[in-house]
Structure formats: structure tokens, C-alpha cells
C-alpha positions in Angstrom: -27.4 -86.9 -18.1 -28.4 -86.1 -14.8 -25.4 -87.7 -13.5 -23.1 -85.7 -15.8 -25.0 -82.4 -14.6 -24.5 -83.5 -11.1 -20.9 -84.4 -11.6 -20.1 -81.3 -13.5 -21.8 -79.0 -10.6 -19.6 -80.9 -7.9 -16.4 -80.1 -10.0 -17.2 -76.6 -10.5 -18.1 -76.3 -6.8 -14.7 -78.2 -5.9 -12.7 -75.8 -7.7 -14.4 -72.6 -6.6 -13.5 -73.9 -2.8 -10.0 -74.5 -3.8 -10.1 -70.8 -5.3 -11.3 -69.4 -2.2 -10.0 -71.6 0.4 -7.3 -73.7 -0.5 -3.6 -73.3 -1.1 -3.0 -70.3 -3.5 -6.4 -69.0 -2.7 -7.3 -65.2 -3.0 -7.2 -64.7 0.8 -3.5 -66.3 0.9 -2.7 -63.9 -2.1 -3.8 -60.8 -0.1 -2.2 -61.9 2.8 0.8 -62.5 0.8 0.9 -59.2 -0.7 0.3 -57.4 2.7 3.3 -58.9 4.0 5.3 -57.9 0.9 4.2 -54.3 1.4 5.1 -54.0 5.0 8.4 -55.5 4.2 8.8 -52.9 1.4 8.2 -50.3 4.1 10.4 -51.7 6.5 13.3 -51.9 3.7 12.8 -48.4 2.7 13.0 -46.7 6.5 16.4 -49.2 6.6 17.5 -47.7 3.5 17.0 -44.1 4.3 19.0 -45.1 7.9 21.8 -46.7 5.6 22.0 -43.1 3.7 22.3 -41.2 6.4 25.3 -43.3 8.1 26.8 -43.5 4.7 26.8 -39.6 4.1 28.0 -39.2 7.8 30.9 -41.9 7.0 31.9 -39.9 4.2 31.7 -36.5 5.9 34.1 -37.9 8.7 36.5 -39.4 6.0 36.6 -36.2 4.0 37.4 -33.4 6.8 38.3 -32.7 10.3 35.3 -30.5 10.8 32.9 -33.5 11.3 35.2 -35.1 13.6 35.8 -32.0 15.5 31.9 -31.4 15.7 31.6 -35.4 17.1 34.2 -34.6 19.8 32.7 -31.7 21.0 29.1 -33.0 21.3 29.9 -36.6 22.4 32.9 -36.5 24.3 32.7 -32.9 25.8 36.3 -31.9 24.1 36.8 -28.2 23.9 39.6 -26.4 21.8 43.0 -25.3 23.7 41.9 -21.6 23.3 38.4 -21.8 24.5 36.7 -21.5 27.9 34.4 -24.4 29.1 31.3 -22.6 30.8 28.5 -25.1 32.7 25.4 -23.8 32.7 23.1 -25.2 35.6 19.4 -24.6 35.1 17.6 -24.2 38.7 14.1 -25.6 38.5 
């Protein structure tokens, strides 16, 4: 009878060790959950950026105002009837 109790105790301890340390353990599940949460946050940032880019593409496709704004801001272009003034800040 003592051998049976000893065998059962060893069996239960072995199962507990696997539960806390082995493959599929609580520590591994917590680490994987943390990685999932970080990936979800990263995906949300990228989804927000993609939404902004989609809105900009639609704006560029739909009207000339967005194209003119980009030409003015990024390429330094001016309209025929405008005068360009360059202000230099003296420091």
C-alpha cells in the first residue's frame, strides 16, 4: 500500500512539474499571450497608418485641391498669378 501512495505522489508531482515548467505550461502561455498583445498593438498602429494613406489616396483621386496642395508643399510650385516671397529668419 505504501508503494501505491509513493507511486501516486510521484505521478502527481511529475504532472505538476509539467504544468508549471514543461511545454504548454502556464509560463509559456503567459509569454505567448504577451506576444499576442504586442502584435495586436502593432497591427493597430499599422491599420491606423493604412487608413490615413487610404484617405490620402482617395483625396488625390477625387480632386485637384489635394494635388495642388502636395505640389505647393513638397515641390515648391506656385500658381501663375501668385508671387513667391522667401522669408529668411535672422538668428
